[in-house]
C-alpha positions as CSV (number, residue, x, y, z in Angstrom):
1,M,0.0,0.0,0.0
2,S,1.4,3.3,-1.1
3,V,1.9,6.0,1.6
4,P,1.5,9.7,0.5
5,F,4.2,12.0,1.5
6,L,5.1,15.7,1.2
7,G,8.4,16.6,-0.5
8,V,10.5,19.4,0.9
9,F,14.0,20.5,-0.1
10,D,16.8,23.0,0.4
11,S,20.5,23.3,-0.3
12,G,21.3,22.2,3.3
13,V,19.9,22.2,6.8
14,G,18.0,25.5,6.5
15,G,14.9,23.9,5.1
16,L,14.5,21.9,8.4
17,T,13.1,25.1,9.9
18,V,10.2,24.6,7.4
19,V,9.9,20.9,8.2
20,H,9.7,21.9,11.9
21,A,6.8,24.3,11.1
22,L,5.1,21.7,8.8
23,R,5.1,19.1,11.6
24,K,3.1,21.5,13.7
25,V,0.4,22.1,11.2
26,A,0.4,18.6,9.7
27,P,1.7,16.2,12.4
28,R,0.6,13.0,10.6
29,M,2.0,13.8,7.2
30,P,5.2,11.9,6.2
31,I,7.9,14.2,4.8
32,W,10.7,13.4,2.4
33,Y,13.3,16.0,2.8
34,V,16.3,16.5,0.5
35,A,19.4,18.5,1.5
36,D,21.5,19.1,-1.5
37,Q,24.7,19.5,0.5
38,A,26.9,18.6,-2.4
39,H,26.1,22.1,-3.7
40,V,25.5,24.1,-0.5
41,P,25.4,27.1,-0.5
42,Y,23.2,27.9,-3.5
43,G,23.3,31.6,-2.9
44,G,26.5,32.4,-4.7
45,R,25.9,30.1,-7.7
46,P,24.6,31.2,-11.1
47,L,20.8,31.3,-11.1
48,E,20.5,28.9,-14.1
49,E,22.5,26.3,-12.1
50,V,20.3,26.7,-9.1
51,R,17.2,26.4,-11.3
52,A,18.6,23.1,-12.7
53,F,19.1,21.8,-9.1
54,A,15.7,22.8,-7.9
55,C,13.9,21.3,-11.0
56,G,15.9,18.1,-10.6
57,I,15.1,17.6,-7.0
58,S,11.4,18.4,-7.6
59,E,11.3,15.8,-10.4
60,A,13.0,13.2,-8.1
61,L,10.4,13.8,-5.4
62,L,7.5,13.7,-7.8
63,A,8.7,10.7,-9.8
64,K,6.4,7.7,-10.1
65,R,7.3,4.6,-8.1
66,D,5.7,1.4,-9.2
67,G,3.6,3.4,-11.6
68,V,2.3,5.8,-8.9
69,S,3.5,9.2,-7.7
70,E,3.0,9.2,-3.9
71,C,4.2,12.8,-3.5
72,V,1.2,14.9,-2.7
73,G,3.0,18.3,-2.8
74,V,6.4,19.9,-2.9
75,V,7.7,22.8,-0.8
76,M,10.7,24.6,-2.1
77,A,12.1,25.3,1.4
78,C,14.8,27.5,-0.2
79,N,14.2,31.1,-1.2
80,I,16.5,31.2,-4.2
81,S,14.9,27.9,-5.6
82,S,11.5,29.5,-5.1
83,A,12.7,32.6,-6.9
84,V,14.1,30.9,-10.0
85,A,12.3,27.6,-10.4
86,L,8.8,27.7,-8.8
87,P,6.8,28.7,-11.9
88,I,8.6,26.1,-14.0
89,V,7.8,23.2,-11.7
90,Q,4.2,24.5,-11.1
91,A,3.7,24.5,-14.9
92,K,5.1,21.0,-15.3
93,Y,3.0,19.6,-12.5
94,P,-0.3,21.6,-12.5
95,H,-2.3,19.0,-10.5
96,V,0.2,19.0,-7.5
97,P,0.6,21.8,-5.0
98,V,4.1,23.3,-5.4
99,L,4.8,26.1,-3.0
100,G,7.7,28.4,-2.4
101,M,8.9,30.7,0.4
102,V,8.8,34.2,-1.1
103,E,5.1,35.2,-1.4
104,P,4.1,33.8,2.1
105,G,6.9,35.8,3.6
106,V,6.0,38.9,1.8
107,R,2.4,38.8,2.7
108,A,3.2,38.2,6.4
109,A,5.6,41.1,6.4
110,V,3.1,43.5,4.8
111,K,0.7,42.7,7.6
112,R,3.3,43.4,10.2
113,T,4.9,46.6,9.0
114,R,3.8,49.9,10.5
115,N,5.9,52.4,8.5
116,G,5.9,50.7,5.1
117,R,9.6,50.0,5.1
118,I,10.6,46.4,4.9
119,G,14.1,44.9,4.9
120,V,15.1,41.5,3.4
121,L,18.1,39.5,4.6
122,A,18.8,37.0,1.8
123,T,21.5,35.2,-0.1
124,E,23.3,36.9,-3.0
125,G,21.4,34.9,-5.5
126,T,18.0,35.7,-4.1
127,V,18.8,39.4,-4.1
128,Q,20.1,39.1,-7.6
129,S,16.9,37.4,-8.7
130,G,14.8,40.4,-7.6
131,A,12.1,38.0,-6.3
132,Y,11.3,39.8,-3.1
133,R,11.3,43.2,-4.7
134,Q,9.0,42.1,-7.5
135,T,6.6,40.3,-5.2
136,L,6.4,43.2,-2.8
137,G,5.8,45.5,-5.8
138,R,2.9,43.3,-6.8
139,V,1.4,42.6,-3.4
140,A,2.0,46.1,-1.8
141,P,3.2,48.7,-4.4
142,D,3.4,51.4,-1.8
143,V,5.9,49.5,0.5
144,E,9.6,50.3,0.3
145,V,11.9,47.4,0.3
146,Y,15.6,47.2,1.1
147,E,17.5,44.0,0.4
148,V,20.8,43.0,2.0
149,A,22.9,40.0,0.7
150,C,24.3,38.0,3.5
151,P,26.9,35.5,2.0
152,A,28.4,34.6,5.4
153,F,25.3,33.3,7.0
154,V,24.6,29.9,5.3
155,P,28.2,28.6,5.7
156,L,28.1,29.6,9.4
157,V,24.9,27.8,10.0
158,E,26.0,24.7,8.1
159,A,29.1,24.6,10.3
160,G,27.2,25.0,13.5
161,A,28.8,28.4,14.2
162,E,25.6,30.5,14.5
163,G,26.7,31.6,18.0
164,S,30.3,32.5,17.1
165,E,32.1,35.8,17.0
166,A,32.2,35.5,13.2
167,A,28.4,35.3,13.1
168,R,28.1,38.3,15.4
169,E,30.4,40.4,13.2
170,A,28.6,39.4,10.0
171,A,25.2,40.1,11.6
172,C,26.3,43.5,12.8
173,R,27.4,44.4,9.4
174,Y,24.2,43.3,7.6
175,L,21.8,44.7,10.2
176,H,23.6,48.1,10.1
177,E,22.5,48.4,6.5
178,L,18.9,47.9,7.4
179,E,19.1,50.2,10.5
180,S,20.3,53.0,8.2
181,R,17.2,52.6,6.1
182,D,14.8,52.9,9.1
183,V,13.0,49.7,8.3
184,D,10.7,48.2,11.0
185,T,10.1,44.7,9.6
186,V,12.7,42.3,8.4
187,I,12.1,39.2,6.3
188,L,14.4,36.3,6.8
189,G,14.9,35.5,3.1
190,C,16.7,32.2,3.6
191,T,15.6,29.2,5.5
192,H,19.0,29.0,7.2
193,Y,18.6,32.4,8.9
194,P,16.0,31.4,11.6
195,F,18.9,29.6,13.3
196,L,20.5,33.0,13.7
197,L,17.3,34.6,15.1
198,P,18.4,34.7,18.7
199,L,21.6,36.6,17.6
200,L,19.7,39.0,15.3
201,R,17.1,39.8,18.0
202,R,19.8,40.5,20.5
203,L,21.7,42.8,18.2
204,S,18.6,44.6,16.7
205,P,15.6,44.1,18.9
206,Q,13.7,47.0,17.4
207,F,12.9,45.0,14.2
208,V,9.9,42.6,13.7
209,Y,11.4,39.5,12.2
210,V,9.3,37.5,9.8
211,D,10.2,33.8,9.2
212,P,8.4,32.7,6.0
213,A,8.4,29.1,7.3
214,E,5.3,29.6,9.4
215,P,2.9,31.1,6.8
216,T,4.2,28.7,4.2
217,A,3.4,25.7,6.5
218,E,-0.1,27.1,7.2
219,M,-0.7,27.3,3.5
220,V,0.5,23.7,3.0
221,G,-1.7,22.5,5.9
222,E,-4.8,24.1,4.3
223,K,-4.1,22.5,0.9
224,L,-3.5,19.0,2.3
225,S,-6.0,18.9,5.2
226,S,-8.3,16.4,3.5
227,L,-5.7,13.7,2.8
228,K,-5.6,10.5,4.7
229,T,-2.3,10.1,6.5
230,P,-0.7,7.5,8.9
231,D,-1.3,7.7,12.6
232,V,2.5,7.6,13.2
233,P,4.4,9.0,10.2
234,R,7.9,8.0,9.3
235,H,10.0,10.6,7.6
236,Q,12.8,10.1,5.0
237,L,15.7,12.5,5.1
238,F,18.2,12.5,2.2
239,T,21.5,14.3,1.7
240,T,23.7,14.5,-1.4
241,G,26.6,15.3,1.0
242,D,28.1,13.2,3.8
243,V,25.4,11.2,5.6
244,G,27.4,11.2,8.9
245,V,27.8,14.9,8.9
246,F,24.1,15.4,8.1
247,Q,23.1,13.1,10.9
248,A,25.3,15.0,13.3
249,Q,23.6,18.3,12.2
250,L,20.2,16.7,12.8
251,E,21.2,15.6,16.3
252,R,22.3,19.2,17.1
253,L,19.4,21.0,15.5
254,F,16.3,18.7,15.6
255,S,17.0,15.6,17.6
256,D,13.3,14.9,17.9
257,L,13.0,14.7,14.1
258,L,15.8,12.2,14.0
259,L,13.9,9.8,16.3
260,V,11.1,9.5,13.7
261,S,13.2,9.5,10.5
262,E,15.4,7.5,8.4
263,V,18.6,9.2,7.0
264,K,19.6,8.1,3.5
265,P,22.0,9.2,0.8
266,A,21.1,10.8,-2.5
267,W,23.3,11.5,-5.4
268,W,23.4,13.3,-8.8
269,D,24.0,11.2,-11.9
270,D,24.3,13.1,-15.2
271,G,21.9,15.9,-13.9
272,Q,19.4,13.5,-12.4
273,L,18.9,13.2,-8.7
274,L,18.6,9.6,-7.3
275,L,17.2,9.0,-3.9
276,G,18.8,6.1,-1.9
């Protein structure tokens, strides 16, 4: 008997913040999570390369197994993937919900801002894509948006150094740019950044920080609420990197998830992602 599952992916551990939020709104939904750690971070890579990775992972999750696709939806728990690949995958799989991070985060921030000045902390690639600026321009044309690229953040989180002096120095530098713009609301435009939230709040407590994971999870919960799911879900966690390193990261960040999950390898073969 086939078991439906929700596909989620990111370049590394950042998307686990979205998995954490999804488990709250859909606790009985099995999740297959792919961390493309062979290519982390995505942020400094050419956008067309990131697009190929995101489409390849989506296709692997949505592939038919024994003639049936058990994947009931895909969440691109990666802002740059959402920015460059979401419309392509949505068009290819029109009957399956495929959701990204950008618009839910934008709509949540627009509700929170009081002075109409919103900051975005994001990767270089997400800033380059213009996704947040364009979406804010469509959703709330009168809002001013200021984007700051934060290339140091993802490697720090992947290394478990979010509480280090290097993280504090980088955060001070990036936040100063937003402070000078008098923003009142800041979107965490990368799923790795919530791991830095205690540091960000300590350095700049005046900002309202918006984590797109929560509104994205709520949207997923609404779309999948009618599905029959197991009483006790078992999750599948894949990495294209070192399985042992990934498992150690899971133990540090979400040990409770590790208790109800299997950790497996995944690998790229001539542009196709294979799940072990």
